[in-house]
N, C-alpha and C positions, 0 to 999 in steps of 0.2 A: 331203624325200620321205622316211621310213625303209622296209628291205628286210619288214618285216614287217605296216606298215598298204600299205605293194602288194600281195603278196600277197592280205590281207585284201579290198581291195574289188577287185580280179580276181576271190577266189573266189566274193566274194559275186554277181556278176553273172556269174559261170558258173553258182554252185545254183539260182541264179533266174531262169534259161533252158534248167532238164534239164543240164548239161552238169557231171562228175564235180568236185570237188574236187579244182585244181592241185599238188602239190607246187613252190613253186618249183628244185627240179633240174633239174625238167621245160621249162624257158626253158633253164638252157644243158646240154642236151640238142640242144635246138637251135637253141644258140645257133655250137652246137659242127660240128654238123653240114651249117647254112646254111651256114658259113665254109668249109667242107670239098666242097661243090660246088659254089662260088668258086673251089675251085683254088686253095684261101690254102698253102701247105704245113704240116703236117703237125706240124713242134717248132714254127712259129707261134702254132695253131691251141690245142697241150700246153702252150704259156707263157703265153699270152695269157688260157683259160679257165682257171690255174692246177691243169689235171688230173693226178691222182696218175696212172701213166700205166698203171698192170692196172685201173685206170676208164673210162681213155679207150677202152681198147683194149676192152672187153668191150661196152661199149655200140656199137662197129666189129661185134665182132663179131653183132651182131642188127641189123645195119645193111637183110638183107632186112624186118626185119618196119618198123623206123622211116621208111626211106624212104621209103614207100606215104603214110605219113600226110604228107612237108612237102613232095612233089615233083607234075609232073601226068606225065600216060602219056606228054606230046612227050619229053622230056628222051632225050635222046644218049643209050643204050645201053652203047654202045661207049667212051664218056670213065664214065661209068659203073665199066663192069669195069674200066679202067685205075685210076681209083682206089682201086678193093679191091685190087686190083693193091699199089700205092704202102704201098698200108695193111698187107699181108703187105711187102711190103720194109722198112717200120719198124720192126715188130714183132721181123721178125729184126735186122737192125740195131740195135738198141738193147737186143737180151738179152735180151727180154720170155720169159713162157714161151713153151712149141710152141704155135703158131697155131692154131686147129682151122680143122678143114676148111667150106670151104662148102659146103653143099647145093641 
């Protein structure tokens, strides 16, 4: 099975059921989000996903838009807020550009 073949099969199914065509990086984003929500350390997620550091944080900064797509309303909001703090600390410790304020 090749990557293009797999994506083509997925997209044929999604489009035939009125869902939009999805790019391959959608799987990458979902995988990183799932690992973070399971409490996997950030450096492990970035290494395993071969994330370019800035790209990884760009997705995290949009987490308020991304999370509702993947978690149920029964999630522990306190834990999610602490995860946000961990991401901010990760950005500071690795000397990324200034972390944007969360709204």
